[in-house]
LOLO-939038 format. One record per residue (C-alpha): residue number from 1; residue in three letters; x, y, z. Coordinates in Angstrom, 1 decimal. Layout:
residues N
<node i="NUM" aa="ALA" u="X" v="Y" w="Z"/>
...
***
This chain:
residues 315
<node i="1" aa="MET" u="6.6" v="-65.8" w="22.3"/>
<node i="2" aa="ASN" u="10.0" v="-64.1" w="21.8"/>
<node i="3" aa="ILE" u="13.2" v="-63.1" w="23.6"/>
<node i="4" aa="GLU" u="11.8" v="-59.6" w="24.4"/>
<node i="5" aa="MET" u="9.1" v="-61.2" w="26.6"/>
<node i="6" aa="ILE" u="11.8" v="-63.2" w="28.4"/>
<node i="7" aa="GLU" u="13.9" v="-60.1" w="28.9"/>
<node i="8" aa="ALA" u="10.8" v="-58.2" w="30.2"/>
<node i="9" aa="ALA" u="10.1" v="-61.1" w="32.6"/>
<node i="10" aa="ALA" u="13.7" v="-61.0" w="33.8"/>
<node i="11" aa="ALA" u="13.4" v="-57.3" w="34.5"/>
<node i="12" aa="ARG" u="10.3" v="-57.8" w="36.6"/>
<node i="13" aa="ALA" u="12.1" v="-60.7" w="38.4"/>
<node i="14" aa="ARG" u="15.0" v="-58.7" w="39.7"/>
<node i="15" aa="GLY" u="15.0" v="-58.7" w="43.5"/>
<node i="16" aa="HIS" u="12.3" v="-61.3" w="43.6"/>
<node i="17" aa="VAL" u="13.6" v="-64.4" w="41.8"/>
<node i="18" aa="ARG" u="16.9" v="-66.1" w="42.9"/>
<node i="19" aa="ARG" u="19.8" v="-66.5" w="40.5"/>
<node i="20" aa="THR" u="20.4" v="-70.1" w="41.2"/>
<node i="21" aa="PRO" u="23.9" v="-71.6" w="41.0"/>
<node i="22" aa="LEU" u="25.4" v="-73.7" w="38.3"/>
<node i="23" aa="LEU" u="27.1" v="-76.6" w="40.2"/>
<node i="24" aa="SER" u="29.7" v="-79.1" w="39.3"/>
<node i="25" aa="SER" u="31.6" v="-82.1" w="40.8"/>
<node i="26" aa="GLY" u="34.7" v="-83.8" w="39.5"/>
<node i="27" aa="LEU" u="33.5" v="-87.0" w="40.9"/>
<node i="28" aa="LEU" u="30.2" v="-86.7" w="39.1"/>
<node i="29" aa="ASP" u="32.0" v="-85.9" w="35.9"/>
<node i="30" aa="ALA" u="34.1" v="-89.1" w="36.4"/>
<node i="31" aa="LEU" u="31.0" v="-91.2" w="36.8"/>
<node i="32" aa="ALA" u="29.4" v="-89.7" w="33.6"/>
<node i="33" aa="GLY" u="32.6" v="-89.7" w="31.6"/>
<node i="34" aa="ARG" u="32.0" v="-86.1" w="30.6"/>
<node i="35" aa="ARG" u="31.6" v="-82.7" w="32.1"/>
<node i="36" aa="ILE" u="28.2" v="-82.1" w="33.8"/>
<node i="37" aa="LEU" u="27.0" v="-78.7" w="35.0"/>
<node i="38" aa="VAL" u="23.8" v="-78.7" w="37.1"/>
<node i="39" aa="LYS" u="21.5" v="-75.6" w="37.2"/>
<node i="40" aa="ALA" u="20.2" v="-76.0" w="40.8"/>
<node i="41" aa="GLU" u="16.6" v="-74.7" w="40.4"/>
<node i="42" aa="CYS" u="15.8" v="-76.9" w="43.4"/>
<node i="43" aa="LEU" u="17.2" v="-73.9" w="45.4"/>
<node i="44" aa="GLN" u="14.7" v="-71.5" w="43.8"/>
<node i="45" aa="HIS" u="12.0" v="-70.0" w="46.0"/>
<node i="46" aa="THR" u="9.3" v="-72.7" w="46.7"/>
<node i="47" aa="GLY" u="11.9" v="-75.4" w="45.8"/>
<node i="48" aa="SER" u="11.5" v="-75.3" w="42.0"/>
<node i="49" aa="PHE" u="11.8" v="-73.2" w="38.8"/>
<node i="50" aa="LYS" u="8.0" v="-72.8" w="38.8"/>
<node i="51" aa="PHE" u="8.3" v="-69.6" w="40.9"/>
<node i="52" aa="ARG" u="9.9" v="-68.0" w="37.9"/>
<node i="53" aa="GLY" u="6.8" v="-68.5" w="35.8"/>
<node i="54" aa="GLY" u="4.4" v="-67.8" w="38.7"/>
<node i="55" aa="TRP" u="6.0" v="-64.5" w="39.4"/>
<node i="56" aa="SER" u="6.2" v="-63.5" w="35.8"/>
<node i="57" aa="ALA" u="2.5" v="-64.2" w="35.2"/>
<node i="58" aa="VAL" u="1.2" v="-62.7" w="38.4"/>
<node i="59" aa="SER" u="3.4" v="-59.6" w="38.1"/>
<node i="60" aa="ALA" u="2.1" v="-59.0" w="34.5"/>
<node i="61" aa="LEU" u="-1.6" v="-59.0" w="35.7"/>
<node i="62" aa="LYS" u="-3.6" v="-55.7" w="35.9"/>
<node i="63" aa="GLY" u="-6.8" v="-55.5" w="37.9"/>
<node i="64" aa="ALA" u="-7.1" v="-59.2" w="38.8"/>
<node i="65" aa="GLN" u="-9.4" v="-60.2" w="41.6"/>
<node i="66" aa="GLY" u="-7.5" v="-63.4" w="42.3"/>
<node i="67" aa="VAL" u="-5.8" v="-66.3" w="40.5"/>
<node i="68" aa="ILE" u="-6.4" v="-70.0" w="39.9"/>
<node i="69" aa="ALA" u="-4.0" v="-72.7" w="38.7"/>
<node i="70" aa="TYR" u="-4.0" v="-76.5" w="38.3"/>
<node i="71" aa="SER" u="-0.8" v="-78.3" w="39.4"/>
<node i="72" aa="SER" u="0.5" v="-81.4" w="41.1"/>
<node i="73" aa="GLY" u="2.4" v="-79.0" w="43.4"/>
<node i="74" aa="ASN" u="5.3" v="-77.0" w="42.1"/>
<node i="75" aa="HIS" u="3.4" v="-74.6" w="39.8"/>
<node i="76" aa="ALA" u="0.9" v="-74.5" w="42.7"/>
<node i="77" aa="GLN" u="3.5" v="-73.3" w="45.1"/>
<node i="78" aa="GLY" u="5.0" v="-70.8" w="42.6"/>
<node i="79" aa="VAL" u="1.7" v="-69.2" w="41.8"/>
<node i="80" aa="SER" u="0.6" v="-69.3" w="45.5"/>
<node i="81" aa="LEU" u="3.7" v="-67.4" w="46.7"/>
<node i="82" aa="ALA" u="3.6" v="-64.9" w="43.8"/>
<node i="83" aa="ALA" u="-0.1" v="-64.3" w="44.5"/>
<node i="84" aa="ARG" u="0.5" v="-63.8" w="48.2"/>
<node i="85" aa="MET" u="3.4" v="-61.3" w="47.5"/>
<node i="86" aa="HIS" u="0.9" v="-59.3" w="45.3"/>
<node i="87" aa="GLY" u="-1.9" v="-59.5" w="47.9"/>
<node i="88" aa="LEU" u="-4.1" v="-61.7" w="45.7"/>
<node i="89" aa="PRO" u="-6.1" v="-64.8" w="46.7"/>
<node i="90" aa="ALA" u="-5.1" v="-68.1" w="45.0"/>
<node i="91" aa="VAL" u="-7.1" v="-71.3" w="44.3"/>
<node i="92" aa="ILE" u="-5.2" v="-74.4" w="43.3"/>
<node i="93" aa="VAL" u="-6.7" v="-77.5" w="41.7"/>
<node i="94" aa="MET" u="-4.4" v="-80.4" w="42.8"/>
<node i="95" aa="PRO" u="-4.5" v="-84.1" w="42.3"/>
<node i="96" aa="LYS" u="-5.6" v="-85.9" w="45.5"/>
<node i="97" aa="ASP" u="-2.5" v="-88.1" w="45.2"/>
<node i="98" aa="ALA" u="0.0" v="-85.2" w="45.1"/>
<node i="99" aa="PRO" u="2.9" v="-85.6" w="47.5"/>
<node i="100" aa="ALA" u="2.0" v="-84.6" w="51.0"/>
<node i="101" aa="LEU" u="4.8" v="-82.0" w="51.2"/>
<node i="102" aa="LYS" u="3.5" v="-80.2" w="48.2"/>
<node i="103" aa="ILE" u="0.0" v="-80.1" w="49.5"/>
<node i="104" aa="ALA" u="1.2" v="-78.8" w="52.9"/>
<node i="105" aa="ASN" u="3.4" v="-76.2" w="51.4"/>
<node i="106" aa="THR" u="0.7" v="-74.9" w="49.1"/>
<node i="107" aa="ARG" u="-1.7" v="-74.6" w="52.0"/>
<node i="108" aa="ALA" u="1.0" v="-72.8" w="54.1"/>
<node i="109" aa="LEU" u="1.4" v="-70.2" w="51.3"/>
<node i="110" aa="GLY" u="-2.3" v="-69.3" w="51.8"/>
<node i="111" aa="ALA" u="-3.9" v="-71.0" w="48.8"/>
<node i="112" aa="GLU" u="-7.2" v="-72.7" w="48.8"/>
<node i="113" aa="ILE" u="-6.9" v="-76.3" w="47.4"/>
<node i="114" aa="VAL" u="-9.5" v="-78.1" w="45.4"/>
<node i="115" aa="PHE" u="-8.7" v="-81.8" w="44.9"/>
<node i="116" aa="TYR" u="-9.4" v="-84.0" w="41.9"/>
<node i="117" aa="ASP" u="-8.6" v="-87.5" w="40.6"/>
<node i="118" aa="ARG" u="-5.9" v="-87.2" w="38.0"/>
<node i="119" aa="HIS" u="-6.9" v="-90.5" w="36.4"/>
<node i="120" aa="ALA" u="-10.6" v="-89.8" w="36.1"/>
<node i="121" aa="ASP" u="-11.2" v="-86.0" w="36.2"/>
<node i="122" aa="SER" u="-10.2" v="-83.1" w="33.9"/>
<node i="123" aa="ARG" u="-8.3" v="-80.5" w="35.9"/>
<node i="124" aa="GLU" u="-8.7" v="-78.1" w="33.0"/>
<node i="125" aa="GLU" u="-12.5" v="-78.3" w="33.2"/>
<node i="126" aa="ILE" u="-12.6" v="-78.0" w="37.0"/>
<node i="127" aa="GLY" u="-10.2" v="-75.0" w="36.8"/>
<node i="128" aa="GLU" u="-12.1" v="-73.2" w="34.1"/>
<node i="129" aa="ARG" u="-15.5" v="-73.7" w="35.9"/>
<node i="130" aa="ILE" u="-14.2" v="-72.3" w="39.2"/>
<node i="131" aa="ALA" u="-12.5" v="-69.4" w="37.4"/>
<node i="132" aa="THR" u="-15.7" v="-68.4" w="35.7"/>
<node i="133" aa="GLU" u="-17.8" v="-68.8" w="38.9"/>
<node i="134" aa="ARG" u="-15.5" v="-66.7" w="41.0"/>
<node i="135" aa="GLY" u="-14.0" v="-64.2" w="38.5"/>
<node i="136" aa="LEU" u="-10.5" v="-65.5" w="38.9"/>
<node i="137" aa="THR" u="-7.6" v="-65.3" w="36.4"/>
<node i="138" aa="MET" u="-6.3" v="-68.7" w="35.2"/>
<node i="139" aa="ILE" u="-2.5" v="-69.2" w="35.2"/>
<node i="140" aa="ARG" u="-1.8" v="-72.3" w="33.3"/>
<node i="141" aa="PRO" u="1.3" v="-74.3" w="34.1"/>
<node i="142" aa="TYR" u="2.9" v="-74.1" w="30.6"/>
<node i="143" aa="ASP" u="0.4" v="-72.9" w="28.0"/>
<node i="144" aa="ASP" u="0.6" v="-69.3" w="29.2"/>
<node i="145" aa="PRO" u="3.0" v="-66.9" w="27.4"/>
<node i="146" aa="TRP" u="4.1" v="-65.1" w="30.5"/>
<node i="147" aa="VAL" u="4.7" v="-68.3" w="32.4"/>
<node i="148" aa="VAL" u="6.9" v="-69.6" w="29.6"/>
<node i="149" aa="ALA" u="8.7" v="-66.2" w="29.5"/>
<node i="150" aa="GLY" u="9.3" v="-66.5" w="33.2"/>
<node i="151" aa="GLN" u="10.8" v="-70.0" w="32.8"/>
<node i="152" aa="GLY" u="12.9" v="-68.6" w="30.0"/>
<node i="153" aa="THR" u="14.8" v="-66.5" w="32.6"/>
<node i="154" aa="CYS" u="16.4" v="-69.7" w="33.7"/>
<node i="155" aa="GLY" u="17.8" v="-70.0" w="30.2"/>
<node i="156" aa="LEU" u="19.2" v="-66.5" w="30.3"/>
<node i="157" aa="GLU" u="21.1" v="-67.4" w="33.5"/>
<node i="158" aa="ILE" u="22.4" v="-70.6" w="32.0"/>
<node i="159" aa="ALA" u="23.9" v="-68.7" w="29.1"/>
<node i="160" aa="GLU" u="25.6" v="-66.2" w="31.5"/>
<node i="161" aa="GLN" u="26.9" v="-68.9" w="33.8"/>
<node i="162" aa="ALA" u="28.0" v="-71.2" w="31.1"/>
<node i="163" aa="ALA" u="30.1" v="-68.3" w="29.7"/>
<node i="164" aa="GLU" u="31.5" v="-67.6" w="33.1"/>
<node i="165" aa="ALA" u="32.5" v="-71.3" w="33.3"/>
<node i="166" aa="GLY" u="34.2" v="-71.1" w="29.8"/>
<node i="167" aa="VAL" u="31.5" v="-73.2" w="28.1"/>
<node i="168" aa="THR" u="30.3" v="-72.0" w="24.7"/>
<node i="169" aa="GLU" u="29.0" v="-75.3" w="23.3"/>
<node i="170" aa="ALA" u="26.9" v="-77.9" w="25.2"/>
<node i="171" aa="GLU" u="23.7" v="-79.9" w="25.3"/>
<node i="172" aa="VAL" u="21.2" v="-78.4" w="27.8"/>
<node i="173" aa="ILE" u="19.0" v="-81.2" w="29.1"/>
<node i="174" aa="VAL" u="15.8" v="-79.9" w="30.6"/>
<node i="175" aa="CYS" u="13.2" v="-81.8" w="32.7"/>
<node i="176" aa="CYS" u="10.0" v="-81.7" w="30.6"/>
<node i="177" aa="GLY" u="6.3" v="-82.1" w="31.4"/>
<node i="178" aa="GLY" u="4.2" v="-79.7" w="29.4"/>
<node i="179" aa="GLY" u="7.4" v="-78.1" w="28.2"/>
<node i="180" aa="GLY" u="7.3" v="-74.6" w="29.7"/>
<node i="181" aa="LEU" u="10.9" v="-74.7" w="31.1"/>
<node i="182" aa="ALA" u="12.2" v="-76.4" w="28.0"/>
<node i="183" aa="ALA" u="10.5" v="-74.0" w="25.6"/>
<node i="184" aa="GLY" u="11.4" v="-70.9" w="27.5"/>
<node i="185" aa="THR" u="15.0" v="-72.1" w="27.9"/>
<node i="186" aa="ALA" u="15.2" v="-72.9" w="24.2"/>
<node i="187" aa="LEU" u="14.0" v="-69.4" w="23.2"/>
<node i="188" aa="ALA" u="16.5" v="-67.8" w="25.6"/>
<node i="189" aa="LEU" u="19.4" v="-69.9" w="24.1"/>
<node i="190" aa="GLU" u="18.3" v="-69.5" w="20.5"/>
<node i="191" aa="GLY" u="21.3" v="-68.6" w="18.3"/>
<node i="192" aa="SER" u="23.9" v="-69.9" w="20.7"/>
<node i="193" aa="LYS" u="25.7" v="-73.3" w="20.7"/>
<node i="194" aa="LEU" u="23.8" v="-74.4" w="23.8"/>
<node i="195" aa="ARG" u="21.1" v="-76.7" w="22.4"/>
<node i="196" aa="VAL" u="18.1" v="-77.8" w="24.5"/>
<node i="197" aa="ARG" u="17.0" v="-81.5" w="24.7"/>
<node i="198" aa="THR" u="14.0" v="-82.6" w="26.7"/>
<node i="199" aa="ALA" u="14.2" v="-85.3" w="29.4"/>
<node i="200" aa="GLU" u="11.1" v="-87.3" w="30.5"/>
<node i="201" aa="PRO" u="10.2" v="-90.5" w="32.4"/>
<node i="202" aa="GLU" u="10.1" v="-93.6" w="30.2"/>
<node i="203" aa="LEU" u="6.3" v="-94.0" w="30.5"/>
<node i="204" aa="PHE" u="5.6" v="-90.3" w="30.0"/>
<node i="205" aa="ASP" u="7.8" v="-89.6" w="27.0"/>
<node i="206" aa="ASP" u="5.1" v="-87.8" w="25.0"/>
<node i="207" aa="THR" u="7.4" v="-84.9" w="24.0"/>
<node i="208" aa="ALA" u="10.1" v="-87.3" w="22.7"/>
<node i="209" aa="ARG" u="7.6" v="-89.2" w="20.7"/>
<node i="210" aa="SER" u="5.9" v="-86.1" w="19.5"/>
<node i="211" aa="LEU" u="9.1" v="-84.6" w="18.2"/>
<node i="212" aa="ILE" u="9.7" v="-87.8" w="16.2"/>
<node i="213" aa="ALA" u="6.1" v="-87.8" w="14.9"/>
<node i="214" aa="GLY" u="5.9" v="-84.1" w="14.1"/>
<node i="215" aa="GLU" u="2.6" v="-83.8" w="16.0"/>
<node i="216" aa="ARG" u="1.5" v="-83.7" w="19.6"/>
<node i="217" aa="LEU" u="0.9" v="-87.1" w="21.1"/>
<node i="218" aa="GLY" u="-0.5" v="-88.0" w="24.5"/>
<node i="219" aa="ASN" u="0.4" v="-90.6" w="27.1"/>
<node i="220" aa="PRO" u="-1.6" v="-93.8" w="27.8"/>
<node i="221" aa="ALA" u="-4.2" v="-93.3" w="30.6"/>
<node i="222" aa="GLU" u="-2.8" v="-96.3" w="32.5"/>
<node i="223" aa="ALA" u="0.8" v="-95.0" w="32.7"/>
<node i="224" aa="ARG" u="2.2" v="-94.3" w="36.1"/>
<node i="225" aa="SER" u="5.5" v="-92.7" w="37.3"/>
<node i="226" aa="ILE" u="7.0" v="-91.4" w="40.5"/>
<node i="227" aa="CYS" u="8.0" v="-88.3" w="38.6"/>
<node i="228" aa="ASP" u="4.7" v="-86.5" w="39.6"/>
<node i="229" aa="ALA" u="6.1" v="-83.0" w="38.7"/>
<node i="230" aa="ILE" u="6.3" v="-83.8" w="35.0"/>
<node i="231" aa="VAL" u="3.5" v="-86.2" w="34.6"/>
<node i="232" aa="THR" u="1.3" v="-84.4" w="32.0"/>
<node i="233" aa="PRO" u="-1.3" v="-85.5" w="29.4"/>
<node i="234" aa="GLY" u="0.9" v="-84.3" w="26.5"/>
<node i="235" aa="PRO" u="3.0" v="-81.4" w="25.2"/>
<node i="236" aa="GLY" u="1.6" v="-78.0" w="25.4"/>
<node i="237" aa="GLU" u="-0.1" v="-76.2" w="22.5"/>
<node i="238" aa="LEU" u="2.1" v="-73.2" w="23.0"/>
<node i="239" aa="THR" u="5.3" v="-75.0" w="23.9"/>
<node i="240" aa="PHE" u="5.5" v="-77.8" w="21.4"/>
<node i="241" aa="PRO" u="6.0" v="-75.7" w="18.3"/>
<node i="242" aa="ILE" u="8.9" v="-73.9" w="20.0"/>
<node i="243" aa="LEU" u="10.5" v="-77.3" w="20.9"/>
<node i="244" aa="GLN" u="9.9" v="-78.5" w="17.3"/>
<node i="245" aa="ARG" u="11.8" v="-75.6" w="16.0"/>
<node i="246" aa="LEU" u="14.6" v="-75.3" w="18.5"/>
<node i="247" aa="ALA" u="15.1" v="-78.5" w="20.5"/>
<node i="248" aa="GLY" u="17.1" v="-81.7" w="19.7"/>
<node i="249" aa="PRO" u="15.7" v="-85.2" w="20.0"/>
<node i="250" aa="GLY" u="14.1" v="-86.0" w="23.3"/>
<node i="251" aa="LEU" u="15.7" v="-88.2" w="26.0"/>
<node i="252" aa="VAL" u="14.1" v="-90.6" w="28.4"/>
<node i="253" aa="ALA" u="15.2" v="-92.2" w="31.7"/>
<node i="254" aa="SER" u="13.5" v="-94.7" w="34.0"/>
<node i="255" aa="ASP" u="12.1" v="-94.0" w="37.5"/>
<node i="256" aa="ASN" u="14.9" v="-96.0" w="39.0"/>
<node i="257" aa="GLU" u="17.5" v="-94.0" w="37.2"/>
<node i="258" aa="ALA" u="15.8" v="-90.8" w="38.5"/>
<node i="259" aa="LEU" u="16.1" v="-92.2" w="42.0"/>
<node i="260" aa="ARG" u="19.8" v="-93.0" w="41.4"/>
<node i="261" aa="ALA" u="20.4" v="-89.5" w="40.1"/>
<node i="262" aa="MET" u="18.8" v="-88.0" w="43.2"/>
<node i="263" aa="ALA" u="21.2" v="-90.0" w="45.4"/>
<node i="264" aa="LEU" u="24.2" v="-89.0" w="43.3"/>
<node i="265" aa="ALA" u="23.2" v="-85.3" w="43.4"/>
<node i="266" aa="PHE" u="22.9" v="-85.5" w="47.1"/>
<node i="267" aa="GLN" u="26.2" v="-87.3" w="47.5"/>
<node i="268" aa="HIS" u="28.3" v="-85.1" w="45.1"/>
<node i="269" aa="LEU" u="26.5" v="-81.8" w="44.9"/>
<node i="270" aa="LYS" u="24.8" v="-81.7" w="48.3"/>
<node i="271" aa="ILE" u="21.4" v="-80.8" w="46.9"/>
<node i="272" aa="VAL" u="18.0" v="-82.4" w="47.3"/>
<node i="273" aa="MET" u="16.0" v="-83.2" w="44.2"/>
<node i="274" aa="GLU" u="12.6" v="-84.8" w="43.6"/>
<node i="275" aa="PRO" u="12.2" v="-87.6" w="41.0"/>
<node i="276" aa="GLY" u="10.8" v="-85.3" w="38.2"/>
<node i="277" aa="GLY" u="13.5" v="-82.7" w="38.9"/>
<node i="278" aa="ALA" u="16.2" v="-85.3" w="38.6"/>
<node i="279" aa="ILE" u="15.2" v="-86.8" w="35.3"/>
<node i="280" aa="ALA" u="17.5" v="-84.5" w="33.3"/>
<node i="281" aa="LEU" u="20.5" v="-85.5" w="35.4"/>
<node i="282" aa="ALA" u="19.4" v="-89.2" w="35.0"/>
<node i="283" aa="ALA" u="19.4" v="-88.8" w="31.2"/>
<node i="284" aa="ALA" u="22.8" v="-87.1" w="31.3"/>
<node i="285" aa="LEU" u="24.3" v="-89.9" w="33.5"/>
<node i="286" aa="PHE" u="22.6" v="-93.0" w="32.0"/>
<node i="287" aa="ARG" u="21.8" v="-92.0" w="28.5"/>
<node i="288" aa="PRO" u="25.1" v="-90.8" w="27.2"/>
<node i="289" aa="SER" u="25.4" v="-88.9" w="23.9"/>
<node i="290" aa="GLU" u="28.3" v="-87.5" w="21.9"/>
<node i="291" aa="ALA" u="28.3" v="-84.2" w="23.8"/>
<node i="292" aa="ASP" u="31.5" v="-83.5" w="25.8"/>
<node i="293" aa="THR" u="29.7" v="-81.1" w="28.1"/>
<node i="294" aa="VAL" u="26.1" v="-81.3" w="29.4"/>
<node i="295" aa="ILE" u="24.2" v="-78.7" w="31.3"/>
<node i="296" aa="VAL" u="21.2" v="-80.1" w="33.2"/>
<node i="297" aa="THR" u="18.3" v="-78.5" w="35.1"/>
<node i="298" aa="ALA" u="17.7" v="-79.8" w="38.6"/>
<node i="299" aa="SER" u="14.2" v="-78.4" w="38.2"/>
<node i="300" aa="GLY" u="12.7" v="-79.2" w="41.6"/>
<node i="301" aa="GLY" u="13.4" v="-80.5" w="45.1"/>
<node i="302" aa="ASN" u="10.0" v="-80.9" w="46.7"/>
<node i="303" aa="VAL" u="10.2" v="-84.5" w="47.7"/>
<node i="304" aa="ASP" u="8.6" v="-86.4" w="50.6"/>
<node i="305" aa="ALA" u="11.0" v="-87.9" w="53.2"/>
<node i="306" aa="ALA" u="10.0" v="-91.5" w="52.3"/>
<node i="307" aa="MET" u="10.7" v="-91.0" w="48.6"/>
<node i="308" aa="PHE" u="14.0" v="-89.3" w="49.3"/>
<node i="309" aa="ALA" u="15.0" v="-92.2" w="51.6"/>
<node i="310" aa="ARG" u="14.1" v="-94.6" w="48.8"/>
<node i="311" aa="ALA" u="16.5" v="-92.7" w="46.5"/>
<node i="312" aa="LEU" u="19.3" v="-92.7" w="49.1"/>
<node i="313" aa="GLY" u="18.8" v="-96.5" w="49.3"/>
<node i="314" aa="THR" u="20.2" v="-96.8" w="45.8"/>
<node i="315" aa="LEU" u="23.7" v="-95.7" w="46.9"/>
***
């Protein structure tokens, strides 16, 4: 992985991937006691940053008969749309308890869905078996170089937009599951004074713990969180070494803090976020550090109405 791959992904993305805005609110700054800038990837195609990686990976393929991915919903939608735009069939292995909105949207994009039990089955084994049986190309959600390169295009935009806003030094807090967005962003920002820190739910803080331990650690099988988009078994094999080298200490926030962050983002920025996509903002608001300026990723907005209503109930 290197910056050249990210720049190549950015070139292929032109005209296809949105340059999402970097938002701010004086009222949100006052609540946080520091300047907060929010990279609104919830406004990306398919409602999350995952379209960046999906487009990057699919557009790099040559001679593929079709693609397959495993995902709780956001990577599913990103790959499904990219595949449809390239005229390729897509199969998605999804947990049966994925949010209804993500299931419906993935189907609407033309993908075939194969369900599994996230607490009992191995999505990797199911995906690899189907890929072999049908001759499909696997596009992993984070352990794929071109996926990480595509996510890194978000980091290139953050650097440009931060400079436009007069920001040369800041913490960049990134929602983290397997680490594709965090690793790609860290590579894109390498050498600058914009330093990436990961943000995770309290019960799925595998990256934060792994960074302390110096090795990849997993999450307990019994752990549960409403942040479905970033609930992963552990850090990626490809992404973790990048984060070890370039990221600061990991941050965590609770599910309730993620709900509160969703409500505040709606109130002050007029954007819709899902719990996993709001965890970075939650960390910025409720886990203060010494940084005077913080840039956070609002990484996704694919939330069911009931969950969003629950978040608004915290106001």
